C-alpha positions, 0 to 999 in steps of 0.5 A, a space after each residue: 439625837 439631831 441630825 448634824 447637817 453637812 456645811 456645803 463649800 463651793 470654790 469658783 476657781 480657773 484651777 479646781 486642780 489647786 484646790 482639791 488636793 488640800 481639802 482631800 488630805 487630814 482633817 478636811 479630807 476626814 471630815 468630807 467623808 464622814 459627810 460633816 462638810 463638802 468642798 466642791 471646786 468648780 471650773 469658771 470656764 464652764 460658764 463662759 459662752 465663748 467659743 474659746 471659754 473666754 472669762 477675761 477681758 481688757 480693761 476700760 479705760 485702758 491699762 496692763 492686764 486682763 480683768 475677769 468678767 462680771 457675767 461668767 461669775 453671775 452666771 456661775 453663783 447662780 447657778 451653784 446657789 440655785 440647786 442648793 439654797 432655792 430649792 431647800 430653803 438653805 442660808 447662802 453666803 457668797 464671798 469674793 476673796 480680794 486683796 481690797 477686801 475686809 481682813 478676815 479674823 476668827 470672828 468672821 469664821 464664827 460668823 460664816 460657820 452659821 451658813 449652810 452653804 458658802 460660795 468662793 469667788 477666787 479671782 487671777 489676772 489684773 483682778 476682777 470686774 469690781 460689779 462682781 463685788 457690788 453685785 454678784 458677792 455678798 463680801 469682800 475678804 482678804 487674808 492680809 495685806 498683800 497681793 497673791 497670784 489668785 484668790 484660791 489660797 485665801 478661799 482655802 485659807 477660809 474654809 480651813 478655819 470656818 470648817 474647824 467650827 462645823 459640829 463633828 469636824 474638831 472635838 469641841 474641848 479643842 476649839 475652846 481652848 485656842 488662840 482667837 477663840 476669844 478677843 485677845 486670847 492666845 494659846 498657852 506654849 505645848 510641850 512633849 517628850 523629850 523633857 530635855 533636847 539639847 540642852 532645851 527644857 521642858 519648863 519644871 512646872 509642866 513636869 511637876 504634876 501638880 495640876 493647880 500650879 500647871 493650869 495657873 502657869 497656863 492661864 499667865 500664857 493665856 491672859 487677855 491681851 
């Protein structure tokens, strides 16, 4: 039996303390202990050459807020990727979390799950120098048409969705019968005991014991839209 490869997730951020608690809990935490995945949060300031560890500056052309610097992100990516992808010839993909990026989908999760190492760049403040997206990142992804205070939550959302597809993290059967596993597919409703609660009843077909009818009922809900 072939040995399962461990997926490496890297998050470059000003707030590693935001990332670490989530990835150490529940399924992601267990997956790390089982060495199916590894999630590491890196402090972006570690790559600043400024004596004050500055990572941002005022925007050219004027305007409000501060813009995160391209040189710091480029140095961080180069160092984080070097020890993994270059020496071991692994496949690495660099993703900038951006409100203006392409909306992340389950298809993207499946595509990105094929890489050995994923590096997420998390912006803050007014934004990130455009040269990060143009020359440092391989792509920019968003999780919806809204703006957050930082890129850590989008990175965690994408890591969670991708990590579930790594062999050994989730039971394979669970992945084949869930929403978005195919285009237009939605998972059927789930119920458990008690059969009646505050007059809210479980559908009779699920209590019937007739597996053929139950499967037909589930397929009716899970039909492609």
